[in-house]
C-alpha positions in Angstrom: -64.4 5.4 -40.3 -67.3 6.9 -43.0 -67.1 6.4 -46.6 -69.0 8.8 -48.9 -70.5 7.7 -52.3 -71.4 9.2 -55.1 -74.7 8.4 -56.5 -76.6 7.9 -59.9 -80.4 7.7 -59.3 -83.0 7.0 -61.7 -85.6 8.4 -58.5 -86.5 11.4 -57.4 -84.2 12.8 -54.9 -87.4 12.2 -52.1 -88.3 8.6 -52.7 -84.5 7.9 -52.7 -83.7 9.8 -49.4 -86.9 7.8 -48.5 -85.3 4.4 -49.6 -82.4 5.1 -48.1 -84.1 5.3 -44.9 -83.4 1.5 -45.1 -80.1 1.7 -44.0 -79.0 1.9 -40.6 -77.1 4.9 -40.5 -76.6 6.0 -43.8 -77.1 9.7 -44.5 -78.0 12.0 -47.8 -75.4 14.3 -48.1 -76.8 16.3 -50.8 -78.1 16.5 -54.2 -76.2 17.0 -57.0 -76.6 17.7 -61.5 -77.6 14.9 -63.0 -79.9 12.6 -60.9 -76.6 11.8 -58.8 -76.9 12.5 -54.9 -73.7 12.2 -52.5 -74.2 9.6 -49.6 -72.2 8.8 -46.4 -72.3 5.6 -44.8 -71.4 4.1 -41.7 -67.7 2.1 -41.3 -68.4 -1.6 -41.9 -71.6 -1.0 -44.4 -71.2 -2.7 -48.0 -71.0 -0.6 -50.4 -73.4 -3.2 -52.2 -76.4 -2.5 -49.8 -76.1 0.7 -51.0 -76.1 -0.3 -54.3 -79.0 -2.7 -53.5 -81.3 0.0 -53.2 -84.4 0.7 -55.5 -83.4 3.3 -57.7 -79.5 3.6 -57.6 -78.0 3.7 -61.2 -74.3 4.2 -60.8 -72.2 4.1 -57.7 -69.1 5.5 -57.3 -67.4 5.8 -54.4 -66.3 10.0 -53.9 -62.2 10.7 -53.7 -61.6 12.0 -49.6 -58.7 13.5 -50.3 -61.0 15.9 -52.2 -62.2 17.0 -49.1 -58.9 16.9 -46.7 -57.5 19.7 -49.2 -57.1 23.2 -47.0 -58.2 24.1 -50.6 -60.5 22.6 -52.2 -63.2 24.4 -51.4 -61.7 27.2 -52.9 -61.4 26.1 -56.5 -64.1 27.1 -59.1 
């Protein structure tokens, strides 16, 4: 099972994306405001692997229920 994380970064997204390539199967899904990105890790990859990348300032698991509700995309 894949897990999504919201990651705070202190480097440009392009630089972070290049570093993220060090983690097999990790995908940068999208950029968010305030120097944050959404990253999906494959099952079995510990969050500490992502947290240890240079430029990571914060890390929290995204709540899957936000995406699984049918009305989630309709909210402002």
